[in-house]
C-alpha positions as a Markdown table, in Angstrom:
| # | Residue | x | y | z |
|---|---|---|---|---|
| 1 | Met | -10.1 | -6.0 | 61.2 |
| 2 | Val | -7.1 | -3.4 | 61.9 |
| 3 | Gly | -5.3 | -2.6 | 58.3 |
| 4 | Tyr | -2.0 | -0.7 | 57.4 |
| 5 | Leu | -1.0 | 0.3 | 54.0 |
| 6 | Tyr | 2.2 | 0.6 | 52.5 |
| 7 | Thr | 2.9 | 2.2 | 48.6 |
| 8 | Glu | 5.4 | 2.6 | 46.8 |
| 9 | Ala | 6.3 | 2.9 | 42.9 |
| 10 | Ser | 6.7 | -0.5 | 42.1 |
| 11 | Gly | 4.1 | -1.9 | 44.5 |
| 12 | Val | 1.4 | -2.0 | 47.4 |
| 13 | Thr | 1.2 | -4.1 | 50.6 |
| 14 | Phe | -2.1 | -4.3 | 53.0 |
| 15 | Leu | -1.8 | -6.0 | 56.0 |
| 16 | Gln | -4.8 | -6.8 | 58.5 |
| 17 | Trp | -5.6 | -8.6 | 61.6 |
| 18 | Pro | -8.0 | -8.8 | 64.0 |
| 19 | Ala | -9.0 | -5.6 | 65.8 |
| 20 | Asp | -8.3 | -4.9 | 69.7 |
| 21 | His | -6.4 | -8.3 | 70.1 |
| 22 | Val | -3.1 | -8.7 | 71.7 |
| 23 | Gly | -0.2 | -11.7 | 72.2 |
| 24 | Asp | -0.3 | -13.7 | 69.4 |
| 25 | Met | -2.6 | -13.8 | 66.3 |
| 26 | Glu | -2.9 | -14.5 | 62.9 |
| 27 | Gly | -3.4 | -12.2 | 59.9 |
| 28 | Thr | -3.5 | -12.0 | 56.1 |
| 29 | Ile | -1.2 | -9.7 | 53.6 |
| 30 | Asp | -2.4 | -8.7 | 50.5 |
| 31 | Ser | 0.3 | -7.7 | 48.1 |
| 32 | Ala | 0.5 | -6.2 | 44.3 |
| 33 | Met | 3.9 | -5.9 | 42.8 |
| 34 | Ala | 4.8 | -4.4 | 39.1 |
| 35 | Ser | 7.2 | -6.7 | 37.5 |
| 36 | Ser | 8.8 | -6.9 | 33.9 |
| 37 | Ser | 9.8 | -3.6 | 32.3 |
| 38 | Pro | 7.3 | -1.4 | 29.8 |
| 39 | Pro | 5.8 | -1.8 | 27.8 |
| 40 | Asp | 5.5 | -5.3 | 29.0 |
| 41 | Glu | 5.3 | -4.9 | 32.7 |
| 42 | Thr | 2.2 | -6.4 | 34.3 |
| 43 | Val | 1.1 | -6.2 | 38.1 |
| 44 | Ala | 0.8 | -9.6 | 39.9 |
| 45 | Thr | -1.1 | -9.8 | 43.4 |
| 46 | Ser | -1.0 | -12.4 | 46.0 |
| 47 | Thr | -2.3 | -13.0 | 49.1 |
| 48 | Asp | -0.9 | -14.8 | 52.1 |
| 49 | Ser | -1.1 | -15.3 | 56.0 |
| 50 | Phe | 1.5 | -14.2 | 58.8 |
| 51 | Thr | 1.8 | -14.7 | 62.4 |
| 52 | Leu | 1.9 | -11.5 | 64.5 |
| 53 | Arg | 2.9 | -10.6 | 68.1 |
| 54 | Ile | 1.9 | -7.2 | 69.5 |
| 55 | Asp | 3.6 | -6.2 | 73.1 |
| 56 | Gly | 2.8 | -2.8 | 74.0 |
| 57 | Arg | 4.4 | -1.2 | 71.4 |
| 58 | Ser | 6.8 | -3.8 | 69.8 |
| 59 | Val | 5.4 | -6.0 | 66.9 |
| 60 | Thr | 6.9 | -9.3 | 65.5 |
| 61 | Leu | 5.9 | -10.3 | 62.3 |
| 62 | Gln | 6.7 | -13.8 | 61.0 |
| 63 | Leu | 5.8 | -14.7 | 57.3 |
| 64 | Gly | 6.8 | -18.1 | 56.6 |
| 65 | Ala | 10.7 | -18.4 | 57.3 |
| 66 | His | 10.8 | -14.5 | 57.4 |
| 67 | Thr | 10.5 | -12.4 | 60.8 |
| 68 | Asp | 10.3 | -8.6 | 61.0 |
| 69 | Tyr | 10.5 | -6.6 | 64.0 |
| 70 | Gly | 9.0 | -3.3 | 64.3 |
| 71 | Ser | 6.7 | -0.8 | 66.4 |
| 72 | Leu | 3.4 | 0.4 | 66.4 |
| 73 | Ser | 2.4 | 4.3 | 66.9 |
| 74 | Gly | -0.8 | 5.9 | 66.6 |
| 75 | Asn | -1.5 | 5.1 | 63.1 |
| 76 | Thr | 1.7 | 4.2 | 61.9 |
| 77 | Leu | 3.4 | 0.9 | 61.9 |
| 78 | Thr | 6.9 | 0.7 | 61.0 |
| 79 | Leu | 8.7 | -2.8 | 60.3 |
| 80 | Asn | 12.6 | -3.5 | 60.1 |
| 81 | Val | 13.0 | -5.7 | 56.8 |
| 82 | Arg | 15.9 | -7.0 | 55.8 |
| 83 | Gln | 17.0 | -7.2 | 52.5 |
| 84 | Gly | 18.2 | -9.2 | 49.8 |
| 85 | Asp | 21.9 | -7.7 | 50.2 |
| 86 | Gly | 21.6 | -8.0 | 54.2 |
| 87 | Ser | 20.5 | -4.8 | 55.0 |
| 88 | Ile | 17.6 | -3.6 | 57.3 |
| 89 | Arg | 15.2 | -1.0 | 55.8 |
| 90 | Pro | 12.7 | 0.4 | 58.0 |
| 91 | Ile | 9.2 | 0.2 | 56.2 |
| 92 | Thr | 6.2 | 2.6 | 57.6 |
| 93 | Tyr | 2.6 | 1.4 | 56.9 |
| 94 | Arg | 0.0 | 3.8 | 57.5 |
| 95 | Arg | -3.6 | 2.7 | 59.3 |
| 96 | Ala | -5.8 | 2.1 | 55.9 |
| 97 | Ser | -9.1 | 0.1 | 54.9 |
| 98 | Pro | -9.5 | -2.3 | 52.6 |
| 99 | Ala | -11.3 | 0.4 | 50.1 |
| 100 | Asp | -7.7 | 2.5 | 50.5 |
| 101 | Tyr | -6.0 | -0.6 | 49.1 |
| 102 | Asn | -8.2 | -1.2 | 46.4 |
| 103 | Asn | -7.9 | 2.7 | 46.0 |
| 104 | Ala | -4.0 | 2.1 | 45.7 |
| 105 | Leu | -4.3 | -0.8 | 43.7 |
| 106 | Thr | -6.2 | 1.2 | 41.2 |
| 107 | Thr | -3.5 | 3.7 | 41.1 |
| 108 | Leu | -0.5 | 1.1 | 40.8 |
| 109 | Arg | -2.5 | -0.5 | 37.6 |
| 110 | Lys | -3.0 | 3.0 | 36.2 |
| 111 | Ala | 0.5 | 3.5 | 36.3 |
| 112 | Val | 1.7 | 0.8 | 34.9 |
| 113 | Ala | -0.7 | 1.0 | 31.9 |
| 114 | Gly | 0.6 | 4.4 | 31.8 |
| 115 | Ala | 4.2 | 3.5 | 31.6 |
| 116 | Asn | 3.5 | 0.7 | 29.0 |
| 117 | Ser | 1.5 | 3.2 | 26.7 |
| 118 | Arg | 3.8 | 5.6 | 26.7 |
| 119 | Thr | 6.8 | 3.2 | 26.2 |
| 120 | Glu | 4.9 | 2.0 | 23.2 |
| 121 | His | 4.2 | 5.2 | 21.9 |
| 122 | Asp | 7.9 | 6.3 | 22.3 |
| 123 | Gln | 9.2 | 2.9 | 20.4 |
| 124 | Gln | 6.3 | 3.5 | 17.6 |
| 125 | Thr | 7.6 | 7.2 | 17.5 |
| 126 | Thr | 11.3 | 5.7 | 17.3 |
| 127 | Gln | 10.2 | 3.2 | 14.6 |
| 128 | Glu | 8.3 | 6.0 | 12.6 |
| 129 | Ile | 11.3 | 8.2 | 12.7 |
| 130 | Lys | 13.8 | 5.0 | 11.3 |
| 131 | Ser | 11.1 | 4.7 | 8.3 |
| 132 | Leu | 11.7 | 8.3 | 7.7 |
| 133 | Ser | 15.5 | 7.8 | 7.5 |
| 134 | Asp | 15.3 | 4.7 | 5.7 |
| 135 | Asp | 12.9 | 6.3 | 3.2 |
| 136 | Tyr | 15.3 | 9.4 | 2.8 |
| 137 | Lys | 18.4 | 7.2 | 2.2 |
| 138 | Ala | 16.4 | 5.0 | -0.1 |
| 139 | Ile | 16.1 | 7.9 | -2.5 |
| 140 | Gly | 19.6 | 8.7 | -2.3 |
| 141 | Val | 20.5 | 5.0 | -3.2 |
| 142 | Asn | 17.8 | 4.6 | -6.0 |
| 143 | Arg | 19.1 | 7.5 | -7.7 |
| 144 | Gly | 22.5 | 6.1 | -7.6 |
| 145 | Thr | 21.3 | 2.9 | -9.2 |
| 146 | Leu | 19.3 | 4.6 | -12.3 |
| 147 | Lys | 22.6 | 6.5 | -13.0 |
| 148 | Gly | 24.5 | 3.5 | -13.1 |
| 149 | Asp | 21.4 | 2.2 | -15.4 |
| 150 | Phe | 21.7 | 4.9 | -17.8 |
| 151 | Ser | 25.0 | 4.7 | -18.1 |
| 152 | Thr | 24.6 | 1.1 | -19.4 |
| 153 | Leu | 22.0 | 1.9 | -21.8 |
| 154 | Glu | 24.0 | 4.8 | -23.3 |
| 155 | Ser | 26.4 | 2.4 | -23.9 |
| 156 | Asp | 24.2 | 0.0 | -25.7 |
| 157 | Val | 23.1 | 3.0 | -27.7 |
| 158 | Ser | 26.7 | 3.8 | -28.7 |
| 159 | Thr | 27.2 | 0.1 | -29.6 |
| 160 | Ala | 24.6 | 0.5 | -32.3 |
| 161 | Gly | 25.8 | 3.8 | -33.5 |
| 162 | Asp | 29.1 | 1.7 | -34.0 |
| 163 | His | 27.3 | -1.2 | -35.9 |
| 164 | Leu | 25.3 | 1.1 | -37.9 |
| 165 | Lys | 28.6 | 2.6 | -39.1 |
| 166 | Thr | 29.6 | -0.9 | -40.2 |
| 167 | Ala | 26.3 | -1.3 | -41.8 |
| 168 | His | 27.0 | 2.2 | -43.5 |
| 169 | Asp | 29.9 | 1.4 | -44.8 |
| 170 | Asp | 28.9 | -2.2 | -46.3 |
| 171 | Glu | 26.4 | -0.5 | -48.0 |
| 172 | Lys | 28.8 | 2.2 | -49.6 |
| 173 | Lys | 30.9 | -1.0 | -50.6 |
| 174 | Val | 27.7 | -2.4 | -52.3 |
| 175 | Leu | 26.7 | 1.0 | -53.9 |
| 176 | Ala | 30.2 | 0.9 | -55.5 |
| 177 | Glu | 29.9 | -2.7 | -56.4 |
| 178 | Ala | 26.6 | -2.5 | -58.4 |
| 179 | Ser | 27.5 | 0.3 | -60.5 |
| 180 | Ser | 31.1 | -1.3 | -61.5 |
| 181 | Gly | 29.0 | -5.0 | -62.0 |
| 182 | Thr | 30.7 | -6.8 | -59.4 |
| 183 | Glu | 29.3 | -10.4 | -59.3 |
| 184 | Asp | 29.7 | -10.6 | -55.3 |
| 185 | Val | 27.1 | -7.5 | -54.9 |
| 186 | Cys | 24.4 | -9.9 | -53.6 |
| 187 | Val | 26.4 | -11.8 | -51.0 |
| 188 | Asp | 27.8 | -8.4 | -50.0 |
| 189 | Ala | 24.3 | -6.7 | -49.7 |
| 190 | Asp | 23.2 | -10.0 | -47.6 |
| 191 | Gly | 26.0 | -8.7 | -45.1 |
| 192 | Val | 24.4 | -5.4 | -45.2 |
| 193 | Asp | 21.1 | -6.9 | -43.9 |
| 194 | Val | 23.1 | -9.1 | -41.6 |
| 195 | Asp | 24.7 | -5.5 | -40.1 |
| 196 | Ala | 21.4 | -4.1 | -39.8 |
| 197 | Asp | 20.1 | -7.4 | -38.0 |
| 198 | Gly | 23.3 | -6.9 | -35.5 |
| 199 | Val | 21.8 | -3.1 | -34.9 |
| 200 | Ser | 18.0 | -4.7 | -33.9 |
| 201 | Val | 20.1 | -7.1 | -31.6 |
| 202 | Asp | 21.9 | -3.9 | -29.9 |
| 203 | Ala | 17.9 | -2.5 | -29.7 |
| 204 | Asp | 17.0 | -5.7 | -28.1 |
| 205 | Gly | 19.6 | -5.0 | -25.4 |
| 206 | Val | 18.2 | -1.6 | -25.1 |
| 207 | Ser | 14.8 | -3.3 | -24.4 |
| 208 | Thr | 16.7 | -5.4 | -22.0 |
| 209 | Asp | 18.4 | -2.8 | -20.3 |
| 210 | Leu | 14.7 | -0.9 | -20.0 |
| 211 | Val | 13.3 | -3.3 | -18.0 |
| 212 | Thr | 16.1 | -2.8 | -15.2 |
| 213 | Val | 15.2 | 0.7 | -15.8 |
| 214 | Thr | 11.5 | 0.9 | -15.1 |
| 215 | Asp | 12.3 | -1.1 | -11.9 |
| 216 | Asp | 14.6 | 0.9 | -10.5 |
| 217 | Leu | 12.7 | 3.9 | -11.4 |
| 218 | Ser | 9.3 | 2.5 | -9.9 |
| 219 | Ala | 11.6 | 1.7 | -6.6 |
| 220 | Leu | 12.4 | 5.4 | -6.7 |
| 221 | Arg | 9.2 | 6.6 | -7.0 |
| 222 | Lys | 8.0 | 4.2 | -4.5 |
| 223 | Ala | 10.7 | 5.8 | -2.1 |
| 224 | Val | 9.6 | 9.4 | -2.8 |
| 225 | Ser | 5.9 | 8.3 | -2.0 |
| 226 | Ser | 6.4 | 6.2 | 1.2 |
| 227 | Leu | 9.0 | 9.3 | 2.2 |
| 228 | Arg | 6.0 | 11.7 | 1.6 |
| 229 | Ser | 3.9 | 9.4 | 3.8 |
| 230 | Ser | 6.5 | 8.8 | 6.7 |
| 231 | Leu | 7.3 | 12.7 | 6.8 |
| 232 | His | 3.3 | 13.0 | 7.2 |
| 233 | Val | 3.0 | 10.1 | 10.1 |
| 234 | Val | 6.2 | 12.1 | 11.9 |
| 235 | Trp | 4.6 | 15.6 | 11.5 |
| 236 | Asn | 1.2 | 13.9 | 13.3 |
| 237 | Asp | 2.8 | 12.2 | 16.0 |
| 238 | Val | 5.6 | 14.5 | 16.9 |
| 239 | Pro | 4.6 | 18.0 | 15.5 |
| 240 | Gly | 7.7 | 19.6 | 16.9 |
| 241 | Tyr | 9.9 | 16.9 | 14.9 |
| 242 | Ser | 13.0 | 19.0 | 13.5 |
| 243 | Gly | 15.3 | 15.9 | 12.8 |
| 244 | Ser | 18.2 | 14.8 | 14.9 |
| 245 | Gly | 20.8 | 12.1 | 15.5 |
| 246 | Gly | 21.6 | 11.3 | 11.8 |
| 247 | Asn | 17.8 | 11.5 | 10.8 |
| 248 | Pro | 16.6 | 14.2 | 8.2 |
| 249 | Ser | 14.5 | 16.9 | 9.1 |
| 250 | Pro | 11.1 | 17.6 | 7.4 |
| 251 | Ala | 12.8 | 20.5 | 5.4 |
| 252 | Glu | 15.6 | 17.8 | 4.2 |
| 253 | Ala | 13.1 | 15.2 | 3.4 |
| 254 | Glu | 11.0 | 18.1 | 1.3 |
| 255 | Lys | 14.2 | 18.7 | 0.1 |
| 256 | Ala | 14.8 | 15.1 | -1.1 |
| 257 | Met | 11.5 | 14.5 | -2.7 |
| 258 | Ala | 11.5 | 17.8 | -4.9 |
| 259 | Gly | 15.5 | 16.7 | -6.2 |
| 260 | Ala | 13.8 | 13.1 | -7.1 |
| 261 | Gln | 10.7 | 14.6 | -8.5 |
| 262 | Ser | 13.0 | 16.7 | -10.9 |
| 263 | Phe | 15.3 | 13.9 | -11.4 |
| 264 | Ile | 12.6 | 11.5 | -12.4 |
| 265 | Thr | 11.2 | 13.8 | -15.1 |
| 266 | Asp | 15.1 | 14.7 | -16.7 |
| 267 | Phe | 15.9 | 10.8 | -16.3 |
| 268 | Val | 12.7 | 9.8 | -18.4 |
| 269 | Lys | 13.7 | 12.5 | -21.2 |
| 270 | Gln | 16.9 | 11.5 | -21.6 |
| 271 | Val | 16.2 | 7.9 | -21.6 |
| 272 | Asn | 13.4 | 8.2 | -24.4 |
| 273 | Thr | 16.1 | 10.4 | -26.2 |
| 274 | Asn | 18.2 | 7.5 | -26.3 |
| 275 | Ile | 15.2 | 5.3 | -27.2 |
| 276 | Asp | 14.7 | 7.7 | -30.0 |
| 277 | Gln | 18.4 | 7.5 | -30.9 |
| 278 | Val | 18.6 | 3.8 | -31.0 |
| 279 | Asn | 15.1 | 3.4 | -33.2 |
| 280 | Ala | 16.9 | 5.8 | -35.7 |
| 281 | His | 20.0 | 3.7 | -35.8 |
| 282 | Val | 17.7 | 0.3 | -36.3 |
| 283 | Ser | 15.6 | 2.4 | -39.2 |
| 284 | Asp | 18.9 | 3.7 | -40.6 |
| 285 | Ala | 20.4 | 0.4 | -40.8 |
| 286 | Tyr | 17.7 | -1.4 | -42.5 |
| 287 | Gly | 17.2 | 1.5 | -44.8 |
| 288 | Tyr | 21.2 | 1.0 | -45.9 |
| 289 | Ser | 20.0 | -2.9 | -46.4 |
| 290 | Ala | 17.3 | -1.8 | -48.6 |
| 291 | Ala | 19.2 | 0.5 | -50.5 |
| 292 | Ala | 22.2 | -2.2 | -51.0 |
| 293 | Ser | 19.7 | -4.8 | -52.2 |
| 294 | Lys | 17.6 | -2.9 | -54.5 |
| 295 | Ala | 20.8 | -1.4 | -55.8 |
| 296 | Gly | 22.3 | -4.8 | -56.9 |
| 297 | His | 18.8 | -6.4 | -57.7 |
| 298 | Cys | 19.1 | -8.5 | -55.1 |
| 299 | Gly | 15.5 | -9.2 | -53.8 |
| 300 | Ser | 13.9 | -7.5 | -50.7 |
| 301 | Ala | 15.8 | -6.7 | -47.7 |
| 302 | Ser | 14.3 | -7.7 | -44.2 |
| 303 | Ser | 11.6 | -5.3 | -42.5 |
| 304 | Val | 12.5 | -2.8 | -40.0 |
| 305 | Pro | 11.6 | -4.4 | -36.7 |
| 306 | Thr | 9.0 | -2.6 | -34.1 |
| 307 | Pro | 10.5 | 0.2 | -32.8 |
| 308 | Val | 11.4 | 0.2 | -28.7 |
| 309 | Ala | 8.7 | 2.2 | -26.8 |
| 310 | His | 8.9 | 5.2 | -24.6 |
| 311 | Ile | 9.0 | 4.7 | -21.1 |
| 312 | Lys | 7.0 | 6.9 | -18.8 |
């Protein structure tokens, strides 16, 4: 058998026909073509038969309804192949063996596998950098959310302070009534107890605020941890990564993490200070209630509720 091989980046074609044969003859064509795009590129192989006529150096090859004309010169076969756009393209085959075809097929498959691998890696790197950027942005978003949470918390503590003032004013009224022997003193002392319960309700509102605060604080801590992991992954995958295209540089990521850690420390202190404040308001309010009940000899006032616990 005589063999001729053509190779290009996207495929390999191998023609064979009987050796030392003239005139009309039949041969086989083995083809391997890359299809699709990385990372899903594949190599498809096929085998078909063709009719060949050799007349001196002239060659006519018919494959199905497709006919190509060309020439043989030494170890070279050139076929003028009509393309899909109507143009004619000369394709040059070189003399080769089945082993040469197998080697070319192996090379093609390795090239496709390499392209798939590189593209997968590039896509993975792109996703890793996107995760880094998303985590970086999440830190800023979560810090902003916590600032809003703190504003709501401070407002509720302030409301408790306003209600405490009301309880204090009512307590003063009861103390004045007790010293003058007014008959409504116990009714007004009960009013101070109601005021104290109102301050306690405000403290419950602060406790409700803290549920949101702790959830959002946890989200910020997770964002910091996630950014640290993302930066480590990117560094390992792209040692020279310096940030570009709106993505943070390693220095910017490190600064964001350090800033978030400092923010968390200060934030927890500020929240716990407000918790101490509202607990003090509740304690003072029930103290006013107890003082009013005692002054009017009105029996026991309500007990002080359990203080709101600190966050960590």
